[in-house]
N, C-alpha and C positions, 0 to 999 in steps of 0.2 A: 504494499499500500504506499502510495506517495502522500505522506502526511501533509506536506505543505499544499498540495493540490486539493486535497479532501478539505482542508481547513478553509481554503479560499472558495471553492466551488459549492461546498455543503457544510457551512459552519455548524449548524444545528446538529447535524449527523456526526460531524467530526467531535463536537464537544461531548456528546453522549458516548461515543465510542472511547474517547480518551478517559472519561470518568470510569467506564467499565474496566479499562485496562488498569487504572489505578486502584480499583477494588481488588484486583488479583495481584498486583505488584506496585505498591505505593511508591517505590523508588525507580520506576520506569523512566528513563530519561525523556524519550520522545513525548510520552503522555504528559509528563510535567512541564516540559518546555512549551508545548502547544497549548495546554490549558493556561499556562502563564501568559502567553501571547493573546489568546482569546480574551482572558480577563483584562489584560491591559487595554485591549481595544474597546472593551465594554466599560472602561473606567473603573474597574474593580481592582484598584491598584494594590491594596493589601493582599488580596488573594493571589494577584499575579506575582508579587513578590514572594510569598511563601512558595508557590509552585516553581518559580525560577530558581530559588535558592535550593530546593530539593533536586531539580534537575542538574544543577551545577555540582552538587555532591556526587552525582552519578557519573558525571563527565567534566572534570575540572578544566579541561583544555578546550572546551566548546566555545568558539569564537562567537557563534550566534547568540548563545546564552549570556555571555559577557556583555555583548552589544546591547541586548534587550535589558539586562540589569542596569546598564548605564542610563537608559530611557527611563526606567522605573525610578531610580534613585534621583534623577533630575526632576522628575515629576513630583517627587516627595520633598524635594529641596535639600537632599542629602548629597550636596556637591563633593564632599570628601569621600564618600563611598563610591560615587560615580567615577572620580578620579582614580580611586584604587583599581577599578575595573578596567579603566583606560590603560593604566600602567601594565596590568596583566596582559591586556591585548597586545601592547607593544612587544612584550617579551614573547608572546606566542607566535607573532608573525615573522 
């Protein structure tokens, strides 16, 4: 399954499937990452942060996850945490 395409073309179906995956494996990177993105798009910032942090635990080198966390932290006004993830991105590239 191409998760990004599913999220884009069928967001309600994607969200439901990702939550089902999380019931089976709460640490699944893809489900946590995409739930975080969906929540961010819906202005559910705290839920997005929780999901993205869990995704990052599963894959600390995920460039996409660090990028999305920068957006979340900027939205929350936590510029120091956004800068921390920018620095991590520089090291990963």
